[in-house]
C-alpha positions in Angstrom: -14.2 -8.0 3.4 -13.1 -11.1 1.5 -11.3 -10.6 -1.8 -10.1 -13.0 -4.4 -6.8 -11.3 -5.2 -6.1 -12.8 -8.5 -8.5 -13.7 -11.4 -8.8 -13.0 -15.1 -11.4 -12.1 -17.7 -11.2 -12.5 -21.5 -13.0 -12.5 -24.8 -11.3 -15.5 -26.3 -9.5 -15.0 -29.6 -6.8 -17.6 -30.6 -4.4 -15.0 -31.9 -4.6 -13.0 -28.8 -4.2 -15.8 -26.3 -1.4 -18.0 -27.8 -0.4 -19.2 -24.3 -3.7 -21.2 -24.1 -2.3 -24.4 -25.5 -4.1 -27.5 -26.8 -4.1 -29.1 -23.4 -6.0 -26.0 -22.1 -8.9 -26.3 -24.5 -11.4 -25.7 -21.6 -10.1 -22.1 -21.5 -10.9 -21.5 -25.2 -14.0 -19.5 -24.5 -15.1 -16.2 -23.0 -14.8 -15.8 -19.3 -16.7 -12.7 -18.1 -17.8 -11.1 -14.8 -21.2 -12.7 -15.1 -19.4 -16.1 -14.8 -17.4 -15.2 -11.8 -20.0 -13.3 -9.7 -22.0 -16.4 -8.6 -18.9 -18.3 -7.8 -17.8 -15.5 -5.4 -21.2 -15.5 -3.8 -21.2 -19.2 -3.4 -18.1 -19.1 -1.1 -19.0 -15.8 0.6 -16.5 -13.5 -1.1 -17.2 -9.8 -1.7 -15.0 -9.0 -4.6 -11.9 -9.7 -6.7 -8.9 -8.2 -8.4 -8.9 -8.6 -12.2 -5.4 -9.2 -13.6 -4.2 -8.7 -17.1 -3.9 -11.8 -19.3 -2.5 -10.2 -22.5 0.0 -7.4 -22.9 -2.0 -4.6 -24.4 -3.3 -1.2 -23.3 -6.6 -2.1 -24.9 -7.1 -5.0 -22.5 -6.2 -2.7 -19.5 -8.8 -0.2 -20.7 -11.4 -3.0 -21.1 -10.8 -4.3 -17.6 -11.2 -0.9 -16.2 -14.5 -0.5 -18.1 -15.7 -3.8 -16.7 -14.8 -2.6 -13.2 -17.1 0.4 -13.7 -19.9 -1.9 -14.6 -19.4 -4.5 -11.9 -18.8 -3.3 -8.3 -17.4 -6.6 -7.2 -14.3 -5.9 -9.3 -12.4 -4.0 -6.6 -9.3 -3.4 -8.6 -7.4 -4.0 -11.8 -3.8 -5.0 -12.3 -3.2 -4.0 -15.9 -0.3 -3.7 -18.3 1.7 -0.9 -19.7 5.0 -1.2 -21.6 7.4 -0.2 -18.9 10.2 -0.2 -21.4 8.5 2.4 -23.6 9.7 6.0 -23.7 6.0 6.9 -23.6 5.2 5.1 -20.4 4.9 8.2 -18.2 2.3 9.6 -20.6 0.4 6.3 -20.6 0.4 6.1 -16.8 -0.8 9.7 -16.6 -3.8 8.7 -18.7 -4.6 5.4 -16.9 -3.6 5.9 -13.3 -6.3 8.4 -12.4 -8.9 5.6 -12.7 -9.7 4.7 -9.1 -9.6 1.0 -9.7 -6.3 0.7 -11.5 -4.2 -0.6 -8.6 -1.2 -2.2 -10.2 0.6 -3.3 -13.4 2.2 -6.5 -14.5 4.5 -7.9 -17.2 4.5 -11.6 -18.2 8.2 -12.0 -17.2 7.9 -15.8 -17.0 7.6 -15.9 -20.8 10.6 -13.7 -21.5 13.6 -15.6 -22.9 16.0 -13.5 -20.8 15.9 -14.7 -17.2 17.4 -11.3 -16.2 14.7 -9.3 -18.0 13.7 -7.5 -14.9 17.1 -5.9 -14.6 17.2 -4.4 -18.1 17.8 -0.7 -17.8 14.8 0.4 -19.8 12.5 -1.8 -17.7 13.9 -0.5 -14.5 13.4 3.1 -15.8 9.7 2.4 -16.2 9.4 0.5 -13.0 10.8 3.5 -11.1 7.8 5.6 -12.2 5.1 3.4 -10.5 5.6 4.7 -7.0 4.7 8.2 -8.2 1.4 6.9 -9.4 0.6 4.8 -6.3 0.6 1.5 -8.3 1.8 -1.9 -7.2 3.9 -4.1 -9.4 2.9 -7.8 -9.7 5.8 -10.2 -10.1 4.9 -13.1 -12.4 7.9 -15.4 -12.1 9.2 -18.9 -12.0 11.4 -20.0 -9.1 14.6 -19.5 -11.2 13.7 -15.8 -11.4 13.5 -15.2 -7.6 17.2 -14.2 -7.2 16.8 -11.6 -9.9 13.6 -10.3 -8.3 15.6 -9.9 -5.0 18.0 -7.6 -6.9 15.1 -5.6 -8.4 13.2 -5.1 -5.1 16.4 -4.0 -3.4 16.5 -1.1 -5.8 13.0 0.1 -5.0 12.4 0.1 -1.2 9.4 2.4 -1.6 7.6 0.4 -4.3 5.0 -2.2 -3.4 5.6 -5.6 -5.1 3.1 -8.5 -5.1 4.5 -12.0 -6.0 2.0 -14.0 -8.0 1.4 -17.7 -7.4 4.2 -18.1 -4.9 6.5 -17.9 -8.0 5.1 -21.3 -9.2 7.0 -23.8 -7.1 7.5 -27.3 -8.5 4.6 -28.9 -6.5 4.3 -31.8 -9.0 7.8 -32.8 -8.1 7.3 -32.1 -4.3 10.4 -29.9 -4.6 11.0 -27.2 -1.9 14.6 -26.1 -2.4 16.0 -23.8 -3.6 12.5 -22.2 -4.0 11.9 -22.0 -0.3 15.2 -20.3 0.5 14.9 -17.9 -2.4 11.3 -17.0 -1.3 12.6 -16.2 2.1 15.3 -13.9 0.6 12.6 -12.0 -1.3 10.3 -11.9 1.7 13.0 -10.1 3.8 11.9 -6.9 2.0 8.8 -5.6 3.8 7.4 -4.0 0.7 6.8 -7.4 -0.9 3.5 -9.3 -0.6 2.7 -12.8 -1.9 -0.5 -14.4 -3.4 -1.5 -17.8 -2.3 -2.7 -18.7 -5.8 -2.0 -20.7 -8.9 -1.0 -23.8 -7.0 -3.4 -26.4 -8.5 -2.0 -25.9 -12.0 1.6 -26.6 -10.8 0.7 -30.2 -9.9 -1.1 -33.0 -11.6 -4.3 -31.5 -12.9 -7.4 -32.8 -11.1 -5.4 -35.3 -9.2 -4.4 -33.4 -6.1 -5.3 -33.4 -2.4 -5.2 -30.4 -0.2 -2.3 -31.7 1.8 -0.1 -31.6 -1.3 0.0 -27.9 -0.9 0.7 -27.8 2.9 4.5 -27.5 2.7 4.2 -24.6 0.3 1.6 -22.7 2.2 3.6 -23.2 5.4 6.8 -22.0 3.7 5.0 -18.9 2.5 3.6 -18.2 5.9 7.0 -18.5 7.6 8.5 -16.2 5.0 5.9 -13.5 4.8 3.9 -13.8 7.9 0.1 -13.5 7.8 0.3 -9.7 7.3 1.7 -10.0 3.7 -0.2 -13.0 2.2 -3.4 -12.9 0.2 -5.7 -15.5 -1.1 -6.3 -15.8 -4.9 -7.8 -18.3 -7.3 -6.2 -17.6 -10.7 -9.7 -18.2 -12.1 -10.4 -19.4 -14.8 -7.0 -20.9 -15.3 -7.5 -22.8 -12.0 -10.4 -24.7 -13.5 -8.0 -26.8 -15.5 -7.3 -28.6 -12.3 -10.3 -28.0 -10.0 -13.6 -26.1 -9.5 -13.5 -22.7 -8.0 -14.9 -23.6 -4.6 -12.4 -26.5 -4.2 -9.4 -24.4 -5.3 -10.3 -21.5 -2.9 -11.0 -24.1 -0.2 -7.3 -25.1 -0.1 -6.3 -21.8 1.5 -9.6 -21.5 3.4 -8.9 -24.8 5.1 -5.3 -23.9 5.8 -6.4 -20.7 7.5 -8.5 -22.6 10.1 -5.3 -23.3 12.0 -4.5 -19.6 12.3 -6.0 -17.0 14.6 -9.1 -15.2 13.3 -7.2 -11.9 12.8 -4.5 -13.6 10.7 -7.2 -15.2 8.6 -9.0 -12.0 8.0 -5.8 -10.4 6.8 -5.1 -13.1 4.3 -8.7 -13.3 3.1 -8.9 -9.6 2.2 -7.3 -6.9 4.4 -3.8 -7.4 3.0 -5.1 -7.2 -0.5 -6.9 -4.0 0.1 -3.8 -2.5 1.8 -1.2 -3.7 -0.8 -3.3 -2.3 -3.7 -4.4 0.8 -1.7 -8.1 0.1 -2.2 -10.9 1.5 -0.2 -13.0 -1.1 1.8 -16.2 0.8 1.0 
C-alpha cells in the first residue's frame, strides 16, 4: 500500500489562514478530497494522511468527518491544545475515532524556540501514549536540539518529524542541520517525513538532484525503516505539480532495494500511525 503521509485540506477563509501570505495567492482557495483523489490515482497511491493546517478542534473534527466520507484518507493528524487543563477530556472525546492517528502543534510559529519544553506542553504531551497517538514535530532546524531533549523524556511515545525539519535547501546548507538530525534519529521512536522540500528552495526552479544530499542525510540518519514519503499538498504546488514533487522521492528510491522502497512508500507510515492496511 502506498500512502502520501502528509497533505492538507481546507475551506479557505482569510482570517483562519493568516499564514497564507501574498506570495502564496495560489493557495487562497478551497482544497478538498475531490481535488486530491485523482492526483493520488495518477501516481498509483492508495491513500493519504490528512494533517491539520489551523489550530482548532473544529478543524480536527472536520478532517475526521472527511475521513469517514473518503476511504482514501487513511488517517488524520489533528490538533488539541496540549497546554490546556481540559486536554485529557478532549482526547477522550476524539481519540476513539479510528482514523485519528496523531496530533500536531505549529511549533515553528511560536516565538519561544524552547516552546516544546514548557511544563504545561510536556504535561499534555505525556498523555498521548495512553491514547495511542503519534506526535508530529513541525520544526525549523534551530529547534532540533530542543526536540532531542523532548524526545529523550518520552521513550515510549512515537514522534514523526515533518519535512525533515525544513533544512536550508535554497542555501545548499547541510550543517548543523545534518548533525542535529542525526542526534534526533538516535531515538528509535522517531520517524521522519520526506516531504516539504520543494518549498524550501527556489519555487519552481529546482532540479531533483538539489534534494539528493538531504535525502541521503535522512536515509543515513533514520534508515529505510523510519522514513515515509509525503507531498505537503497543496502547499507543494507553490513550487511544483503533485506528480513532480512526489517523483523526487520516487526517483531516489530506485537506488534502494525493493523492500526498503515499500517501507518508505507506505509501510512505515502505517506502522508509525498504527493504521490498519485493510
